[in-house]
Phi, psi and omega in degrees: 000128178299146181306327184302326184270000180274002180242125186300320182293315178299319179295323177295318180297312180298318178300320179294323184279350177301325183273359178135176183298140177225149174270172184303314182297318178297319179293326179295317178295317183296318185267343183059033181264161173287157180301319182294315179294314179300313179302318179297316181290324177297320178299315179299312181300323179290316178300324179280355177085014181275331179226161171239154184238136176241124180251132179208170176256130177238118184054045178065016177242139179291141177219135177251131176241146186233147174212157179289143173272173175300321177298315180299316181295313182298313180292324177293320177300315177299320180296314180297318179297320177298316178297320178298319179296319178297315180297319178294327182290336180269355175080188184290000000 
């Protein structure tokens, strides 16, 4: 299992981004994480190529938006498929 999926917060961020781009505030609400912890995990995910970040000003305030990259989508899909195989192997 890739290191990225071994952390609950990183997994929550990826799960949130599966449905589309989210800004920092939306991710903070979705994950219920502190700003510092969320920021650290977003940086790791970006460094590993799982997400991309777009920074812009909205109403003169900085805003960061995040979305999954093709690598992030592909690796998450493989992770989910692996989990499905494990669940099927243990039966009903």
